[in-house]
Backbone bond lengths (Angstrom), bond angles and torsions (degrees), N, CA, C in turn:
res aa  C-N    CA-C-N  psi(-1)  N-CA   C-N-CA  omega(-1)  CA-C   N-CA-C  phi
1 M - - - 1.442 - - 1.597 113.91 -
2 R 1.331 112.92 -43.14 1.443 119.20 178.39 1.508 115.10 -66.13
3 S 1.411 113.04 -37.63 1.471 119.52 174.73 1.520 110.80 -67.17
4 S 1.345 116.69 -36.22 1.504 122.02 178.88 1.544 109.48 -62.72
5 L 1.318 115.51 -45.09 1.421 118.86 177.12 1.482 115.52 -59.78
6 A 1.320 114.28 -42.28 1.498 120.06 177.61 1.489 111.16 -64.46
7 R 1.337 117.81 -41.58 1.538 119.56 176.30 1.474 113.56 -66.32
8 R 1.313 118.65 -26.88 1.438 122.95 177.23 1.534 114.53 -80.18
9 G 1.327 115.95 -5.70 1.457 120.36 169.94 1.478 111.25 113.27
10 L 1.308 121.16 5.47 1.516 117.36 177.35 1.503 111.79 -67.43
11 R 1.314 111.06 124.68 1.478 117.62 -174.47 1.540 109.88 -135.79
12 G 1.361 115.65 164.91 1.500 119.00 168.16 1.558 114.67 75.17
13 I 1.429 116.27 17.37 1.462 114.85 178.74 1.534 109.74 -69.94
14 K 1.268 115.39 134.64 1.488 120.83 -178.11 1.522 112.79 -103.44
15 L 1.306 117.05 -32.30 1.482 120.77 -174.84 1.498 108.07 -152.53
16 V 1.338 112.83 140.50 1.478 122.55 173.27 1.483 109.66 -122.06
17 I 1.305 116.90 127.86 1.481 122.24 -174.66 1.543 106.44 -110.39
18 S 1.291 118.34 130.05 1.438 121.96 176.89 1.585 111.10 -162.53
19 D 1.309 114.14 175.68 1.442 118.88 171.24 1.502 112.08 -69.99
20 A 1.270 118.55 163.66 1.406 124.09 -177.92 1.556 111.27 -65.59
21 H 1.318 116.43 117.00 1.475 122.63 179.95 1.579 108.91 -159.85
22 E 1.375 114.34 111.45 1.433 117.45 -173.19 1.442 115.83 -59.31
23 G 1.448 115.22 -38.72 1.481 117.53 176.91 1.474 113.69 -62.82
24 L 1.289 117.01 -41.62 1.496 120.71 178.98 1.497 109.52 -66.26
25 K 1.282 119.27 -43.12 1.440 123.61 176.02 1.473 115.55 -54.42
26 A 1.378 114.96 -45.12 1.440 120.52 -179.42 1.607 111.76 -68.50
27 A 1.373 113.08 -36.06 1.422 121.16 -178.21 1.544 110.27 -66.57
28 V 1.381 114.12 -41.82 1.486 120.47 176.68 1.514 111.03 -58.40
29 A 1.318 119.12 -44.74 1.439 119.69 178.58 1.517 113.46 -70.64
30 K 1.294 119.53 -37.66 1.438 124.61 -174.49 1.512 112.98 -77.55
31 V 1.385 118.12 -44.84 1.438 121.27 -173.51 1.523 111.75 -94.23
32 L 1.318 116.92 -41.99 1.525 120.73 -173.59 1.496 111.41 -98.37
33 H 1.356 116.07 -14.39 1.439 118.50 -178.58 1.538 117.13 53.43
34 A 1.289 108.03 44.99 1.516 117.63 -172.82 1.499 110.78 -123.87
35 S 1.325 116.85 165.33 1.471 121.78 174.22 1.501 106.07 -81.71
36 W 1.369 112.84 159.44 1.469 119.94 179.67 1.475 111.73 -120.04
37 Q 1.320 116.13 133.15 1.493 120.79 176.84 1.493 109.89 -115.39
38 R 1.335 116.14 119.21 1.434 123.21 174.06 1.520 109.00 -69.33
39 C 1.306 117.32 129.76 1.447 120.93 -178.15 1.539 109.20 -57.29
40 R 1.375 113.82 121.05 1.460 119.14 -172.84 1.547 109.48 -68.51
41 V 1.299 118.35 -36.56 1.446 120.85 -178.14 1.504 109.67 -62.24
42 H 1.329 117.21 -47.44 1.439 121.99 -176.82 1.599 110.36 -65.93
43 F 1.348 114.74 -39.34 1.415 119.12 178.22 1.492 110.95 -62.56
44 M 1.321 119.90 -42.13 1.416 122.58 179.36 1.490 110.79 -63.05
45 R 1.289 121.68 -38.60 1.488 122.69 174.89 1.463 111.66 -62.15
46 N 1.313 118.72 -40.29 1.488 122.67 177.92 1.543 110.23 -64.32
47 V 1.317 114.15 -50.72 1.476 115.87 -170.74 1.554 111.07 -71.70
48 L 1.366 117.12 -33.19 1.437 119.37 -179.20 1.510 113.88 -72.77
49 A 1.307 116.08 -12.93 1.517 119.35 176.50 1.522 109.58 -70.24
50 H 1.349 118.51 -15.28 1.478 124.13 177.94 1.533 108.73 -96.71
51 A 1.276 119.65 -3.56 1.506 119.92 -171.91 1.535 111.47 -90.98
52 G 1.295 116.90 -10.79 1.428 117.03 -174.61 1.503 114.47 83.53
53 K 1.343 118.24 153.37 1.500 119.27 -174.67 1.557 111.42 -63.43
54 H 1.308 118.93 -35.95 1.444 119.28 -175.15 1.520 112.43 -91.26
55 G 1.274 119.22 -7.29 1.557 121.28 -177.45 1.478 109.70 -106.67
56 R 1.303 121.90 -2.50 1.517 118.76 -172.86 1.488 113.19 -70.03
57 R 1.293 119.64 -36.80 1.453 120.93 179.59 1.562 110.79 -65.30
58 V 1.247 118.53 -43.82 1.472 124.43 178.87 1.514 110.80 -64.67
59 V 1.352 118.04 -46.44 1.436 121.54 179.32 1.446 111.37 -60.85
60 A 1.413 116.02 -48.71 1.441 120.09 177.55 1.493 113.11 -53.29
61 A 1.344 119.16 -41.87 1.407 123.59 -177.75 1.568 110.58 -65.89
62 F 1.387 114.68 -39.20 1.428 118.38 178.59 1.516 111.24 -61.84
63 I 1.337 113.02 -50.10 1.475 118.96 -178.60 1.525 112.24 -61.04
64 A 1.356 116.12 -38.55 1.502 119.55 179.58 1.472 113.80 -61.81
65 T 1.327 117.37 -20.36 1.539 118.52 178.55 1.559 108.84 -65.01
66 A 1.291 118.60 -29.40 1.468 118.70 178.07 1.499 112.66 -71.98
67 F 1.314 118.72 -32.99 1.402 120.19 176.50 1.515 114.15 -74.27
68 A 1.315 117.04 -16.08 1.484 122.12 177.76 1.493 116.12 -81.62
69 Q 1.351 117.47 -8.62 1.398 123.18 -176.24 1.542 115.66 -64.64
70 E 1.271 120.18 158.35 1.445 125.29 -176.94 1.555 114.03 -70.67
71 D 1.364 113.62 -39.67 1.483 116.66 -175.13 1.529 108.99 -141.24
72 A 1.337 114.20 175.02 1.449 117.79 -176.37 1.484 114.56 -68.10
73 E 1.348 121.20 -32.36 1.412 124.59 -179.33 1.570 109.58 -64.58
74 M 1.382 112.18 -45.28 1.516 118.38 -179.12 1.513 108.85 -67.73
75 A 1.321 116.58 -34.58 1.520 116.23 179.16 1.448 111.00 -69.84
76 R 1.221 118.00 -38.41 1.568 120.64 -179.56 1.479 106.79 -64.56
77 A 1.334 123.07 -44.78 1.394 126.22 179.41 1.476 113.96 -59.27
78 Q 1.364 114.13 -45.12 1.504 118.37 -179.90 1.576 112.67 -71.35
79 W 1.366 112.23 -31.97 1.507 119.00 177.85 1.585 105.46 -62.50
80 R 1.357 122.47 -48.16 1.368 122.50 -174.01 1.611 109.65 -72.19
81 Q 1.307 116.57 -30.22 1.443 115.92 176.63 1.520 113.43 -70.43
82 V 1.412 116.43 -36.32 1.458 118.13 171.80 1.459 114.21 -63.00
83 A 1.320 115.62 -42.37 1.519 122.42 177.64 1.508 110.69 -61.03
84 D 1.297 117.65 -39.86 1.479 119.87 179.87 1.578 109.89 -71.20
85 Q 1.330 117.40 -31.53 1.493 117.69 179.76 1.471 110.24 -72.41
86 L 1.329 116.88 -31.49 1.493 119.64 -176.91 1.445 114.95 -88.05
87 R 1.387 116.59 -13.13 1.467 121.78 -171.25 1.533 109.42 -63.08
88 P 1.315 124.29 -43.49 1.486 122.06 -176.09 1.515 114.64 -59.35
89 K 1.388 114.66 -35.18 1.496 119.95 -175.93 1.481 114.01 -100.57
90 V 1.309 117.02 -29.47 1.498 119.06 -178.00 1.588 106.09 -137.45
91 A 1.340 112.27 78.41 1.435 117.13 -178.38 1.500 117.45 -64.68
92 K 1.332 119.85 -34.27 1.409 120.64 179.17 1.543 112.16 -68.90
93 L 1.349 117.36 -34.28 1.430 124.07 178.41 1.524 110.50 -66.86
94 A 1.345 115.15 -39.79 1.476 119.57 178.85 1.485 110.84 -70.13
95 I 1.326 121.56 -34.93 1.404 123.71 172.51 1.525 117.46 -63.23
96 L 1.324 111.79 -38.18 1.519 116.84 172.84 1.506 112.29 -64.88
97 M 1.265 116.59 -38.50 1.511 120.30 175.75 1.522 112.34 -63.69
98 D 1.340 116.35 -40.26 1.486 120.88 178.12 1.510 107.60 -63.19
99 Q 1.230 118.07 -44.79 1.542 121.09 -174.58 1.584 109.06 -70.88
100 A 1.335 117.33 -34.52 1.427 117.99 -172.16 1.542 114.55 -95.29
101 E 1.311 117.49 -3.07 1.445 120.79 -172.33 1.543 114.65 -46.13
102 A 1.285 116.02 -55.55 1.541 121.72 -174.01 1.551 108.06 -67.33
103 D 1.304 116.86 -36.64 1.477 119.20 -174.68 1.549 113.30 -75.92
104 V 1.301 114.11 -39.00 1.507 119.49 -179.99 1.507 112.29 -77.28
105 L 1.307 118.72 -27.19 1.461 122.32 -176.87 1.538 113.62 -102.37
106 A 1.305 117.49 8.27 1.500 121.97 176.40 1.432 111.65 -52.38
107 F 1.324 120.11 -41.57 1.501 125.17 -173.61 1.597 109.33 -63.16
108 M 1.350 115.99 -24.65 1.471 116.47 -177.66 1.530 113.87 -65.87
109 T 1.254 118.70 -15.85 1.525 121.35 179.50 1.497 113.42 -80.31
110 F 1.410 116.56 -5.11 1.385 122.33 -177.57 1.533 109.21 -101.09
111 P 1.420 117.53 162.72 1.429 119.80 179.66 1.532 115.97 -47.84
112 K 1.264 116.26 144.41 1.491 122.79 -174.81 1.506 108.71 -56.54
113 D 1.376 119.16 -41.05 1.450 122.18 -175.87 1.519 111.04 -66.79
114 H 1.289 119.69 -19.89 1.488 122.59 177.78 1.447 115.47 -84.75
115 R 1.305 117.33 -28.41 1.485 122.86 -168.35 1.542 114.04 -54.83
116 P 1.289 120.80 -44.58 1.482 120.45 179.92 1.527 112.50 -56.64
117 K 1.349 118.00 -27.40 1.400 121.82 -175.17 1.562 115.89 -95.72
118 I 1.327 117.64 -10.74 1.455 118.65 -170.56 1.514 112.03 -124.56
119 H 1.343 118.06 9.31 1.455 119.73 179.04 1.478 115.37 -85.21
120 S 1.396 116.54 -10.63 1.442 117.77 -176.95 1.532 109.12 -151.66
121 T 1.259 120.69 177.02 1.408 127.62 179.79 1.516 110.35 -93.72
122 N 1.374 118.96 10.52 1.486 119.11 -177.90 1.480 113.93 -58.65
123 P 1.353 124.38 -41.39 1.434 122.21 -178.63 1.583 110.45 -58.03
124 L 1.378 114.06 -42.65 1.490 116.99 179.83 1.487 109.42 -66.99
125 E 1.331 119.70 -41.42 1.427 122.66 -178.05 1.578 110.32 -62.04
126 R 1.265 114.61 -38.63 1.473 119.30 178.13 1.531 111.36 -65.17
127 L 1.314 113.01 -38.72 1.454 119.73 178.66 1.544 108.19 -67.49
128 N 1.272 120.24 -45.20 1.460 122.29 176.13 1.501 113.87 -60.65
129 G 1.289 114.30 -34.98 1.501 120.00 175.64 1.503 112.50 -66.46
130 E 1.376 116.93 -38.54 1.455 118.90 175.28 1.470 114.18 -67.77
131 I 1.323 115.28 -37.09 1.546 119.86 177.64 1.555 107.50 -65.68
132 K 1.279 118.09 -40.21 1.523 120.71 -178.36 1.550 107.40 -67.07
133 R 1.326 118.03 -42.87 1.428 123.37 -178.93 1.558 109.67 -60.76
134 R 1.253 117.75 -43.98 1.474 123.33 -171.28 1.597 106.58 -78.09
135 T 1.286 119.61 -37.40 1.425 118.89 179.43 1.543 114.03 -75.07
136 E 1.288 114.46 -26.70 1.502 120.76 178.59 1.558 107.26 -67.77
137 V 1.326 119.75 -29.91 1.428 121.97 177.49 1.474 109.70 -63.81
138 V 1.275 118.44 -38.32 1.481 123.19 -176.63 1.514 107.38 -72.70
139 G 1.345 115.58 -48.31 1.417 121.71 -179.47 1.480 110.68 88.07
140 I 1.356 116.90 -86.38 1.496 122.30 -176.78 1.539 108.74 -110.70
141 F 1.320 112.90 126.49 1.483 120.43 179.55 1.570 108.22 -95.76
142 P 1.299 117.23 139.69 1.456 120.04 -178.44 1.573 113.19 -67.52
143 N 1.326 115.98 -31.83 1.438 120.90 -179.73 1.524 111.69 -162.16
144 E 1.341 118.55 175.73 1.424 121.42 -176.08 1.501 113.28 -65.48
145 D 1.324 116.17 -34.02 1.437 124.23 -177.13 1.615 107.95 -59.27
146 A 1.301 113.29 -41.67 1.493 118.42 -176.36 1.568 109.60 -65.07
147 I 1.320 116.13 -38.37 1.493 120.13 174.93 1.552 108.15 -64.17
148 T 1.298 116.58 -46.30 1.473 117.03 -179.66 1.481 113.77 -60.37
149 R 1.333 117.10 -38.11 1.463 120.17 -177.85 1.563 108.31 -69.00
150 L 1.233 118.91 -42.94 1.529 123.05 -176.37 1.571 107.50 -68.00
151 V 1.300 114.09 -56.51 1.498 116.43 -176.98 1.554 109.65 -64.71
152 G 1.292 119.73 -35.60 1.467 121.44 176.74 1.537 112.90 -64.55
153 A 1.297 116.13 -33.92 1.448 120.55 176.12 1.509 109.91 -69.73
154 I 1.283 118.84 -41.33 1.516 121.16 -179.24 1.504 106.12 -67.37
155 L 1.308 122.14 -42.36 1.504 122.33 -179.57 1.540 110.60 -63.00
156 L 1.375 115.20 -41.19 1.491 117.49 178.50 1.603 109.83 -65.14
157 E 1.238 114.27 -44.84 1.433 118.14 175.74 1.572 114.90 -55.41
158 Q 1.334 115.01 -43.68 1.445 120.43 177.80 1.465 113.11 -68.77
159 N 1.384 117.10 -35.83 1.468 123.05 175.90 1.529 110.68 -63.85
160 D 1.334 115.81 -43.92 1.465 119.25 175.95 1.549 112.74 -58.80
161 E 1.306 113.56 -43.18 1.510 117.70 -178.10 1.536 109.81 -67.20
162 W 1.328 118.43 -41.09 1.462 119.79 177.47 1.493 112.80 -64.07
163 A 1.334 116.60 -35.34 1.410 120.49 -172.63 1.562 115.08 -85.76
164 V 1.270 119.44 -39.40 1.488 119.17 -171.05 1.531 113.95 -127.67
165 Q 1.322 119.42 -12.44 1.411 116.15 -176.98 1.555 111.64 -81.80
166 R 1.316 117.27 172.63 1.438 119.75 178.00 1.539 114.05 -62.78
167 T 1.340 111.58 -37.85 1.462 119.94 178.81 1.505 110.97 -82.31
168 R 1.311 119.24 40.52 1.443 124.15 -168.61 1.506 110.28 -71.31
169 Y 1.311 116.24 154.55 1.441 124.45 -176.83 1.571 109.59 -68.30
170 M 1.330 113.79 -59.43 1.476 120.60 174.75 1.589 105.96 -149.44
171 T 1.245 116.19 142.04 1.495 117.39 -174.53 1.518 106.38 -79.71
172 L 1.343 116.82 148.05 1.457 124.19 179.09 1.535 108.74 -63.24
173 E 1.278 117.00 -32.44 1.471 119.65 -179.41 1.516 111.89 -63.12
174 T 1.373 117.49 -34.67 1.496 119.64 -179.54 1.488 109.06 -83.51
175 I 1.420 118.06 -24.55 1.458 120.51 179.41 1.558 111.32 -76.44
176 A 1.265 115.67 -32.66 1.486 122.60 -171.84 1.538 112.53 -51.84
177 P 1.330 123.05 -45.25 1.472 122.27 177.60 1.467 114.81 -58.12
178 L 1.373 117.13 -27.58 1.424 123.69 -177.72 1.515 112.49 -83.72
179 S 1.364 119.62 -18.59 1.400 124.91 -168.52 1.558 109.77 -79.92
180 E 1.351 114.11 140.87 1.456 118.52 176.67 1.536 109.08 -100.51
181 A 1.352 118.13 3.70 1.454 121.45 -173.25 1.527 110.75 -71.51
182 N 1.333 115.75 161.98 1.429 123.58 179.71 1.519 109.29 -79.79
183 C 1.332 112.78 154.49 1.423 118.38 172.44 1.535 108.86 -102.00
184 I 1.364 116.58 133.90 1.485 118.88 -173.13 1.560 106.77 -120.46
185 R 1.224 117.02 134.03 1.458 124.23 176.67 1.494 110.60 -117.39
186 L 1.333 115.53 125.00 1.467 120.49 -177.08 1.566 109.18 -134.82
187 S 1.306 114.85 161.96 1.444 117.61 174.26 1.514 106.59 -110.54
188 L 1.385 114.17 127.75 1.454 116.71 -172.71 1.512 110.08 -118.44
189 G 1.292 119.07 16.52 1.448 124.26 -178.18 1.485 112.95 91.84
190 L 1.359 117.82 -19.91 1.489 120.86 178.91 1.456 110.68 -98.40
191 G 1.372 116.93 11.99 1.450 121.49 -174.03 1.514 109.39 108.69
192 K 1.283 118.81 -164.75 1.381 127.79 -178.38 1.542 109.50 -76.88
193 A 1.282 118.90 133.12 1.457 123.85 178.76 1.521 106.06 -128.11
194 E 1.343 113.83 140.63 1.475 121.66 -177.13 1.520 109.25 -113.51
195 F 1.266 116.13 129.25 1.492 120.52 -178.45 1.514 108.70 -122.23
196 N 1.332 114.37 119.96 1.516 121.14 175.89 1.519 105.87 -105.84
197 L 1.389 116.12 119.70 1.452 119.91 179.67 1.461 106.10 -80.62
198 L 1.346 117.58 113.41 1.410 123.95 178.41 1.461 114.37 -121.98
199 G 1.286 119.52 94.35 1.467 124.44 -174.69 1.542 111.94 58.58
200 C 1.315 118.90 -110.69 1.511 118.75 -177.74 1.470 107.85 -107.80
201 W 1.396 120.60 16.98 1.462 121.95 176.54 1.471 108.95 -133.04
202 I 1.370 115.55 155.74 1.431 122.41 169.18 1.537 108.40 -119.15
203 Q 1.311 111.23 147.34 1.479 117.81 176.94 1.481 106.95 -103.83
204 F 1.336 116.22 130.64 1.435 123.63 -175.94 1.585 110.35 -111.08
205 R 1.252 116.99 126.30 1.464 118.49 178.26 1.564 109.51 -120.33
206 N 1.291 118.25 125.64 1.393 121.91 175.96 1.537 106.54 -148.33
207 P 1.317 117.46 129.27 1.485 118.80 -175.54 1.555 112.71 -57.75
208 E 1.318 115.86 -30.46 1.530 117.14 -173.70 1.541 110.92 -83.75
209 T 1.288 115.54 -14.94 1.508 116.39 -178.72 1.535 114.63 -123.63
210 A 1.331 112.85 6.96 1.537 116.90 -172.65 1.526 114.43 -63.59
211 D 1.335 114.16 -27.63 1.448 119.09 179.62 1.521 115.79 -94.47
212 L 1.279 119.56 0.50 1.410 125.22 -176.19 1.541 108.86 -89.74
213 P 1.374 120.45 123.12 1.507 121.11 178.63 1.608 110.99 -58.48
214 G 1.328 111.69 135.74 1.437 115.00 177.58 1.538 116.38 80.86
215 M 1.303 119.60 -0.08 1.402 122.09 -174.37 1.584 115.04 -101.83
216 N 1.360 111.66 -1.28 1.448 118.89 -175.43 1.480 116.86 -103.54
217 F 1.332 118.32 -14.31 1.461 122.85 -172.71 1.481 108.58 -132.27
218 F 1.325 116.75 136.46 1.507 122.91 175.81 1.476 107.06 -137.88
219 R 1.375 113.89 150.57 1.503 118.14 -177.91 1.480 109.65 -84.68
220 L 1.319 117.52 144.36 1.484 123.18 169.83 1.517 112.20 -67.64
221 G 1.264 114.88 152.96 1.545 116.81 -179.79 1.468 112.71 -76.55
222 S 1.420 122.41 -18.40 1.418 121.80 -174.55 1.492 109.07 -161.85
223 F 1.367 115.88 -177.27 1.436 118.88 177.97 1.527 109.39 -69.45
224 G 1.309 120.09 -20.45 1.466 122.11 -173.28 1.479 108.79 -85.39
225 N 1.378 114.78 -151.91 1.464 120.12 -172.77 1.503 112.51 -107.48
226 R 1.365 116.95 22.20 1.433 121.35 176.09 1.502 108.60 -89.65
227 A 1.270 120.50 118.51 1.431 125.83 -177.55 1.529 112.29 -109.09
228 T 1.298 120.66 134.74 1.441 127.04 176.33 1.465 109.42 -103.37
229 F 1.228 120.94 119.16 1.488 125.30 -175.05 1.579 108.76 -103.82
230 P 1.334 112.33 159.48 1.508 117.41 -177.55 1.468 114.06 -58.82
231 T 1.324 121.01 -30.86 1.446 123.78 178.57 1.505 114.02 -74.39
232 G 1.335 118.25 -6.69 1.434 122.70 -172.87 1.512 115.69 88.22
233 L 1.344 116.01 -5.32 1.413 122.80 177.80 1.506 109.19 -69.04
234 Q 1.283 116.59 139.13 1.477 123.86 176.43 1.463 111.94 -125.97
235 H 1.312 115.88 136.05 1.458 121.97 179.54 1.472 112.33 -135.80
236 R 1.285 118.26 138.66 1.491 123.57 172.33 1.513 110.18 -108.79
237 S 1.369 114.25 118.78 1.472 119.07 -178.76 1.486 110.08 -66.78
238 Q 1.354 112.21 158.65 1.480 118.54 -174.87 1.590 107.94 -90.34
């Protein structure tokens, strides 16, 4: 699947978040050339299993101090300090922390505004839960196309919410510095418009429409760099 996405034009992946799986981790590095983040929530469940029933709350609070640091270097230093403090009493737990340090703290190298959204697979699990809830209402689908239409609509709805609603996933302004995409400038009759290709969305800036809701962001037509604009104009970046 990952090779297929790469062949279809998926580019510029910075981070992949998943449960601990060595094969998946290796594939992410080889095929997508991206960093890998071990789901923090699942890691905490694994590590707290070694803390004992009465010590879990204290251990969780200790480990959380590493996640509260300002940057990756401070987080790593705090992580090692916590592991050393726990080592005399809970050796297995400390060993797990030693082994997982780079994977669990990978998200700390990204902008601070992004970190609450990229340290675990929770956003994806919530989306999967919504898909399950909506499909169970229907119960039996007449054919595969009906499933595709419903699930596709749910995904588009979620994509819209992440990109332009107040409860957005991450703002395009904070994603832009991380993007390797080209910047395209076109004339659309309303004056100069600037398009920043950001993953599967473009950001549209125009003085005459900048304050109008829904006029600043439009979806790309595919994984690649072909963008479909509201006017019907299509452009392929160089």
